[in-house]
N, C-alpha and C positions, 0 to 999 in steps of 0.2 A: 828276553829269554834266550839263554845260550843255545837251546836246542831248537829254536824257531828257524825253519828253513822251508824253501819252496817244496811243495809236495806233502808237507806235514798236515795232518788233520788237526783242526783247532776249534775251540769254542770261543766266540767273541760276543760279549754282551748278550748271551743267551742264544746266539745264532751259531750253528755248526757249519763247517765248510772245510775247504782245502786251500792252503796257501798257494797263490800263483805268482806273487810278486813281493819283493822286499827291496826297499831302496828309497831314495829321495824323489820328490815330485816337482814338477815345474810350477805348481800352484801354491806350494807352501815351503817355507824355509825352516820349518820346525822339525828338523831331524828326519829320521826314516819313517816310512809308512809301510803297512802290510796290506797287499791286495788279496782278498779272499773270494773264492768262488763258493757261494753259499749253496747249501743243499736245497733250500726252499726259495721261491721267488719273492724274497723280502728285502732285496738289496736296492741300490740306487742307479745302477748302470750295468753295462755289459763288458766292463773292463776298460772302457774309454772314459776319461774324465777331462772335461773342458777342452775337448778336441784332440787330446793325445791318448793313444792306446798304450796301456801298461800290461794288459793281458787280455785274453779273449774268453768269453763265456756267454751263456744265454742271457737275453735281456732280463733285467731286475734280479740277476743272480750275482752281480758284482758289487763289492763294497770295500772301501778303504778304512783301515783301523790303525790306531797307534799300537806299537808292540806291547805296551802294558795292558791293552785290552784283550790280548790273545792268550788263551791257555792251550798249550799243546796237549792234545789228547794222547794218552798212552794206550796200549792194548787193553781193550775192555776187560775188566776183572771185577765182578761184583764183590768177591770176597775181599780183595785189596781195597776197593772203594769203601766198603763198610768198615773195615779195620781202621782206615785213615780217618773216617768220619767219627768213629768212637774215640780215637785218640784226640781229635779236635774237641769233642765234648768234654773230655777229661781236662784238657788245658783250659777250656772255657770256665769250668767250675772252679778251677784254681786261679782264675782271673789272669791267666797268661794269654792274653788275647792275640798277640802277634804269633805265638806258636800255634794257637787254635786256627788262625787264618791260613797258615802254611799247611796244616793237616787237612783242612777243608778243601784247599786248592788241590792237594794231591788226590783227594777223594773225587773231585770233579774231573780231574784228568784221567782217572781210571774208569769213569762211568760213561755210558752212552748218554747223549744229550737228554733223552726222555727220563733218565734216572738220576739227573743231577739236582733235582728240586730240593731235597732235604739239605744237601751240603751247601747249596747256594743260599738257602734261607738262613742256615746257621752262620754262614760266613757274613751275611748281612747283619746278623745280631752282633757279631764280634766287631764289625766296622762301626756299628752304633756306639759300642762301649768306648771305642777309640776316637769318637766324634769325627769319623771320616764319612761325612754325610753323603757325598757324591758316590763314593764306592758302594755304600749301603743301598742307595737308590738304584745303582746299576745292577746289583745282584737281585734286588727285588723285582726289577723289570724283567730280568732273565727268568726268574721263577714264574712270573705272571704270563710270560710269553708261552710257557709250557702248560701252566694250569691257572687260568684266570680266577678260579675260585679258591686259591690257596690263601686263606684268611691271614695267616701270620705275615706273609709277604706284604699284604696290603697295609696291615697295622705297622710293620716296621718301616715301610715307605713313608707312612704318615709321620712317624717319629723322626725320620730323617728330615723331612720337609720342615717339621717344627724346629729342629735344631738349626736349620738354615733360615729360620724366621719367615718361611714362606707359608704363612698361616692359612690362607684360603685353600691351598692345595692339600695341606695337612688335614684340614677340616673335612675336605671331600673324601679323603682316604678313610678317616675314622667313621664317617657316616656310612661309607660303603661296608665297613666291617660290621656295623650295627645292623645292616641289612641281612647279614648272615647270622650274627649273634646279638640279638637285641638287648640282652641283659649283661653283656660282657663288662665286668667291673673295671678292667684295665683300660678299655677304650673309653668308657664313661669318665674315668679319672683324667685321661689325656685331654678329652674334650673340655673338661672343667678348667684345666691348666691353660688350654688354648684360648678359651673365652676370657680368662683372666689376663692373658697377654694382650689380647685385643683391647680390653678395657684400659690397660696400662698405656697402650700405644695412643689411645684417643683422649686420655685424661690430660688436663692442663699440667704443664711441667711442675708447678708448685704443688699441685695435688698429688702428683706422683712422688714428690719428695717427702710428703707427709704420709705416704702409704695409702692414699685414698683411692688409687687406681684399682687396688685389690679389694673389690666390694663383696666378694663371696666369702663369708666367714668360714666356710669349710676348708679353706687353705691353711687355717691355723691348726696345727696338729693337736694342740692342747684343747682347743674348743671342740674339734671333731671327736676327741676322746671323751669329753664331757657329754656331748650329744649322744654318742654311742651308749654311754653308761645309762643315761636317762631312758633311752629307747628300749634297752634290753632289761631294765629293772622290773618292768611290769608286763612282760608277755612276749615282746618281739625277740626272735632269735638274732644272733649277731649278723647272719647273712641278710635277714629281712631288714634290719636296721641300716646296714650298709647300703642296700639297694634303695631304701627310702631316702637316705642322704644323697645318693647319686642322682636320683631323679627329681626330687622336690625342688621347686624354685623358692629358695629361702627369702630372696629379696622381695618377690611378689607376696609371699606369706606375711613378711613383716610390714609391707605396705598395707595389706588387708587388715593388719592388727593396729593400724594407726601410727606406725613408726615412721618418722620423717627424717629427712637428711640422709647423709651417706650411711647406709646400713652397716652396722658392726664396725664402723671406723673408730679410730682413736681420737677423732676430732670432736669439737664441742658443737652443740646444737647451733645451727646457723642463725645469725641475727641476735644472739645473746649479747648483752652488754659486755664489753671488754673481751670479746671472743678472739683468742689468739689465732684461730683458724681463719676467721674472716679477715684479720689483719694481713696474714700471709697471702691470702688470695687477692689482696688489693683493697680491702675496705676495713673500716674500723680503726681503732687506735693501735699503736705499736704494742705487741705483746710484751708483758714483763717476763723476765727470766724466772722459771719455776724449777726449784730443786727437786730432782727425781730421786726417790729412795728405791730400795730393792723391790722387785715385783712390779715396777712401774708406778708405785704409790708416791704421790706428792705428800708434803706435810699435812695438808688438809685431809686427804683420804686416810692417811695413817692415824690421825687423831680421831676421825670419825669411826674408824675400825676399832679403836681402843675405848671409845666412849669418853674422850677427854674434852669435856665441854668448855673448859677454860681456854685451852689452846685453840679450839674451834672459833670461839668468840674473838680472840686476838687476830687470827688469820683472816677472818671475814672483815674485821674492822680495817685490816691492812690492805684490803682490796682483792682478796682471793675470790675467784668466781665460784659461787655455790653450785653452779650447774656443770662445772668442769668434770670430765671423765678422766680416770687414771689410765695408765698404760694398758690395762686390761679391759678398758671400755666400761668401767663400773663407776657410778657416781658416788659422791660422799654420802648422799641420802640413802642410797641402797646399802652401803657399808654399815651405816648406823642402824638401819632397820634389821639387817642380818643379826646384829649383836643385841638388839632390843634396847638401844640407848635413847630413851625418851627425851632427855635434855638436849642432846645433840640434834635430834630430829627437829625439835621446836626451833632451835637456833638457825638451822639450815633453811627451814621453811620461812622463817622470818626474813631471811636474806634473799628470798626469791628462788630457792631450789625447786627445780621442776619435779612434780610428783609422778611424772611418767617418762623419765629417761630410761632408755633400754640399752644396756651395754652388752658386752660379749658374754656375760653370764646369763643373758636372756631372762632376767627376772627384774621386774619393776619393783620399786620400794614396797608397794602394797603386797606383792607376792612374797617378798622376803619376810615381811612382818607376819604374814599369815602362816608361812611355812614354819617359822620359829615359835608360833603360838603367842605372839605379843599382842594381846587384845587391846591394850591401851594405845599402842601405835596405830592400830587399825582405825580407831575412833579419830585420832588426830589427823591421819592422812585423808580419811573420807571427808572430814570437816574442811580440809584444805583443797578439796576438789578431786581427790582420787576417784577414778571410775571403777566400780566393782566389776564391770564387764570387761576390764582390760585382759587381753589375751597374750599368753606367752608366745613370742614370735617363732620359736623353733618347734615346740611340741604342740602349740595351739591350746595350751591348758588354761583353765579358768582358776579363780581364787579357790574354788572348792577342790579342784584337782590338787592344788598345792597344799591345802589343809590336810587332805587325805595322805598325800606323800609324806607330810611331816607328822602323821599320826596324831593330829590335833582334833580330837573329838569336840572339845569345848569350843574351838574356833569354828567348826562346822555349824554348831548350834548358834553361835554368835552371828555368823554371816546370814544364815537363813531366817533369823528373827530380826535382823537389823532393819531399821526403817528405810535405809537407802536400797536394800535388797528388795524389799516388798514393792517399792515404787519403780523397779526396773521396767523399761519398755520391752515389747516383744512377747511372743507366745511361748517361747521355749525357755523354761527355767534353767539356771546354771546347773542345777542338779542333773539335768537330762542332756546337757550339751556335751558332745563328744570332743576329744582332742583330735589332732591330726592323724592318729592311729585308729580312730574310731572308738576309743575307750572312754566311757563315762566314769565319773568318780566311783560309783559303786563297784565297777569291775576292778579298779585298782585296790579298793578296800578288800574285796573278796580274794584277790590274788595275794595280798599280804597276810590274810588270815586274821585281821583285827576284828574280832566278833563284835565288840562294843561299837566300833565305828560303823560296821555294816548295819547294825540295828538302828543306830542314830540316823543314817542316811535313809533307811527304809521308813522310819517313823516320819521323816520330813518330806516324803514324797518321791524317793528314788524308784525308778522302774527296773525291776529285776529281769524283765524279759527282753530288754534291748540287746541287739547283737551288732557286731561289726560287719563290714562287707564280706569278710572271710568266714563269718559264722561264729566268731568268739562271743561268748556270753559270760555273765557274772558266774553262773554255775560252772562253766568250763574253766574259768580262771581259778575258782576254788578247788576244783578237781585236779587241776594241773599241779598244784603244790600240796595236795593231800590234806586240805583243811576240812576235816570231817565235820566239825561243829558248824562251820559256815555252810557246808553242804546241807546239813540237817535244817538249818534256819531257812535256806532258800527253798528246799523241797516242801516246806510247810506252807509255802505260798501257792495257792491253787493254780494261778496262771503258770508258774514255773513247773509245777508238778504235771500240768497238762501237756506242756511242750517238751518235757524231759525225754520221752521215748524217741524224739526226733533229734536229740542233741548229740550228734556224732562226736563232736569235739570233747564233750564231757566224758563220754565212755573211753575215747582214745587216750586222753591224758591220764585218766585214772588207771587204765591198763598199763600205759607206758611207765608210770611211776610205781606200779605194783602197790597201789594204795587199797588194801583189802577192805577196810571199813567203808571207804568211799564207794568201791565197787558194789558192796552189799547194799548200800543205800540206793544206788542207782538202779540195781536190779529190782528193788522193791517197788519202784515206780515204772518199771518196764523199759528202762534204758539199757539195751544190750548191744550185741554185735549187729543187730538189725537196724540200728539207728541210722536214719537218713535225714539230713537237714533239709530245710525248705529250699536251699540252693542246690540240692542234689549231691551234696558231699556225704560220703559214707565213711564208716570207720576204716574200711579197706583203703579208700583214697588217702586218708590221713596217714595210716601206717606205711603205705607204699611211698608216699611223698617223703616221709622221714627216713625211709629205708630201714625201718625198725623190724628186723626179722623176728624178734621175740614176741612183739605184739601181733604180727601177722600169724605166727604159729599159734598164739593163744586164740585168735579169732577163728582160725580154721578148726582147732581142736574143740572149741566151744560149739561150733556148728555140728561137728561130728557127734559129740556127746548128746546134743539135742535131737539126734536122729534125722537132722536135715541134710547132713553131709556137705562136704566142701563144694560139690557141684551145684548146690542150691544158690550159691552166690551169683549175682549178675556181675561177673568180673568185667564185662564190657560196658558197664554203666559209666556215663560221662558226668563230670562235674559241670554244672551249668555255667560257671565263670569262664572256662576255657575249653570245654568239651574234651578234656583229657581223661583217659581211663587209668586204672591202677597201674597197668603195665607201662604206659607212657610216663607216669610220674616216677616210677621206681628206676627207670633206665635213664632219665634225663640228666641226672647229676651223679657222675662217678664219684664214689667215696670208698675208702678202705673198708673192707668187710661188708660192703653193700651187695655183693654178688649173691650171697645167701638169700637175701630178700627177693632178688630177681628170680631165683629158682623157685621160691615158694609161690610167687605170683604165676609163674609159668605152669606150676603144678595144677592151677585152677583152669588150665586150658583156655587161655584168652584168644580172641580173634585178632590176627595180625593185620588185617586189612582195614580195621577201624581207623578213622582219621579225626583230627581235632579241627579247631576253627581255621587253622592255616593249611589244612589239607595234609598235615604231617601224620605219618604212621609212627608206631614205636620205633621202627627201623630208622626212619628219618632222624628221630631225636637222639637215639643212642649213637648213630653215625656222626651226627653233628658234634656230640660231646667227645668224640674221639676215644670211646671206650671199646677197645678192640675185643676184649674177652667177652663182654656182654653182647656185642654185635654178632660175633660168631655163634654164641650160645643161642640167640634168638633165631638165627638162620637155621641152625641144626634142629630146632624144636618146631619147625613149620613156618618160619618167617620168610622162606624163599618166595612164597607166593606174593609177598608184598614188595619185592625188590624192584618191580617194574611200575609201581604206583607213583605218579607224579603229584607233588604238592601244588599249592596255589602259585608257586613261582616256576612251575614246570620242571622241578628237580626230582630225580629219583633218589632213593636212599644210597648214601655213599659214606664210607668210613673216612672221616677227615683226620687231620693230624691232631695229636694230643696238644693241649694248651700249655704244656710245660715249655720253658724257654728254648731248650735245645733238645734234639731228638737223637 
């Protein structure tokens, strides 16, 4: 730095002090060094290094730095510092990262050391974009020196370590972030990438070349999009689906479903005759060249997809492997079942095609045939050994789930009356078996509004009172989409009618969708704003969690009209699952337009000192979310008395930085 001189105030790697020496040293030939007298006793010496004195200071106050580690501090000016930081943010958004770094550096020089945190953190983000990993780590360390709980700095430090392939240190950083933010999607995503890198590092070289080191299917964007579509189709919100995919161990799930070999890989089942993968790994015959078509299809898979029996017969006679998977992880048998091509299915089975290959589309041939309503194929597959209990490895769905998804009423009847179905072992019929989301087939049918399918399932023994862990029921699924006729059928069942007054989800979804006829039907059986599920979830909890101010207002107005008044709510009631109150739920997730919902809950005069399972108050949660406006609103409405309450980790409420990339 041109203005670096003895006597100047500097900031070096997060440590502030005064320059006492500039020049060469006897212990290093690498240019000039800068001797700094630190303000705090965090140095390495008293100005004497390896027997030679370069300057004099108190013990542990002296330290040597390279000139590029030193930032000359200007006269403190909060206004100039903030202006420079905002300029840096502007450059960052325009992807002009070098200019952003210069602006952040100027902001740092205009700030007192304790006020440099934001600029240092933002500069670390810019260094990450330029892949200057060591500079990013240096700035993150400087931030953490000032504030050890600054989550963004910990996360960015982990990203830098990951860029340097120091995976163990990166994993430690990401796990530390999860200690503060257990459900942070970015951190969970980075951990998935990190674990994939570790698998690639330990996979045999040939397996890496074939793409087998990446065993987690969620790294395929197309497959993840498909899974998201399936998860959100019948009840899950996009956020819930994303969290499900972030947390669930798909490989373990597939193992539980009976899937063997490298999960979701593009290789062939190990040990199969003529297996090219086995040959590449050092065993079996040398693989033949296979012409690949668009979308990863070989001629065999393309012919199966089109139902070309003649071509299939020729290719199999020429030695094509009937068990081979295409570039998308789908077998020829699955393709032919998708299209309902009976002749192709028989040819493939005759040549030894596996009846239970599971590719990236997560559907065994039997599931594909059921979904398409191909009853003749089901008979052929079952006769060939297909197991009716086979489970979809991603969603955990049964054949009846797939029949309901495909709106195949006739297929449902065929399955439940099939001799193979009647002889299935176990006490839990497929009709009552939930998928990984907790949904039984009847819930999916009610959610889709297919009345004939609902009646079919009920006739054959479906239980309409089953609920998920979160409290979702078949009635709630029907109310969610306003299917009044399905609601009428369900409420005609005595067991459903008896539990309806406690079905908070049903009332909330009907109110949220403004389904007047459904609301009237629910009111006739006593399902109103008073509904409280067996798990302690109220309509107020659901509306608050969704931040739905319209439903909150409707609930309060209904209470007032019934002469109970808004004060009759137990606004401090806790959900049994996590002991969170309505106030905690509404402030935990900042969203545009959600502040109105916060104000409505505050009008019910909640108790601010109530804590959840982790000892957190509403102030802890809104502070952790970085929602400044709501944080100040809660404090002004009586939340100050909760500001000294410590949670289970010994932390008091504190407004943390927003989760946006730059501040």
